[in-house]
C-alpha positions as CSV (number, residue, x, y, z in Angstrom):
1,X,42.9,88.2,110.6
2,X,40.8,91.5,110.9
3,X,38.6,92.9,113.5
4,X,34.9,93.8,113.2
5,X,36.0,97.2,111.7
6,X,38.3,95.5,109.2
7,X,41.4,96.7,110.9
8,X,44.4,94.0,111.3
9,X,44.6,92.1,114.6
10,X,48.1,92.2,115.9
11,X,49.9,91.0,118.9
12,X,50.6,94.7,119.9
13,X,46.8,95.6,119.6
14,X,45.8,92.6,121.6
15,X,48.3,93.6,124.4
16,X,46.9,97.2,124.4
17,X,43.3,95.9,124.6
18,X,44.4,93.8,127.5
19,X,46.0,96.5,129.3
20,X,42.9,98.7,128.7
21,X,40.6,96.0,130.1
22,X,42.7,95.8,133.1
23,X,42.8,99.4,133.8
24,X,38.9,99.8,133.1
25,X,38.4,96.9,135.8
26,X,40.6,99.0,138.2
27,X,38.9,102.1,137.6
28,X,35.6,100.4,138.2
29,X,36.7,99.4,141.6
30,X,37.5,95.7,140.6
31,X,41.2,95.7,140.2
32,X,42.7,92.3,139.0
33,X,45.3,90.8,141.5
34,X,47.2,89.1,138.9
35,X,47.7,89.2,134.9
36,X,48.5,86.1,133.1
37,X,49.9,85.5,129.7
38,X,51.1,82.7,127.5
39,X,54.4,83.1,125.7
40,X,56.4,81.6,122.7
41,X,59.7,83.2,123.3
42,X,61.1,81.0,120.3
43,X,59.5,83.5,117.9
44,X,61.1,86.4,119.5
45,X,64.5,87.7,120.5
46,X,64.9,87.8,124.1
47,X,65.0,91.6,124.1
48,X,61.7,91.6,122.2
49,X,60.2,89.2,124.9
50,X,61.5,91.4,127.8
51,X,60.1,94.5,126.1
52,X,56.6,92.8,126.2
53,X,57.0,91.9,129.9
54,X,57.9,95.6,130.6
55,X,55.0,96.7,128.6
56,X,52.6,94.6,130.7
57,X,54.3,95.5,133.9
58,X,53.3,99.0,133.5
59,X,49.8,98.1,134.5
60,X,51.4,97.7,138.2
61,X,49.8,94.2,138.5
62,X,51.9,91.0,139.0
63,X,52.5,89.1,135.8
64,X,52.5,85.5,135.6
65,X,53.5,83.3,132.6
66,X,51.0,80.6,132.4
67,X,52.5,78.9,129.4
68,X,56.0,78.9,128.1
69,X,57.5,77.3,125.1
70,X,61.1,77.9,125.2
71,X,63.2,77.7,122.1
72,X,66.2,79.0,120.2
73,X,64.8,79.4,116.7
74,X,65.5,83.0,116.9
75,X,69.1,82.3,116.7
76,X,68.8,81.0,113.1
77,X,67.8,84.4,111.9
78,X,69.7,86.7,114.3
79,X,72.0,88.2,111.6
80,X,69.2,89.0,109.4
81,X,67.0,90.5,112.0
82,X,69.2,93.1,113.3
């Protein structure tokens, strides 16, 4: 998937855009009182998931997980990903 400029759309870019929106809202005098996210941790190592939470936490707004799909599929590939 690519954006209107032909650049690839990635999860990291989407998080960055989300944080930019939250910051712009705050700068305009309308700070959100809560951020929400959906998560599929079975696709990530726990440390990667925590890193995402930490990245979003930097906005200084409470974060709520609105959807959570637990799993252990990351364990199958743990040796090859490290």
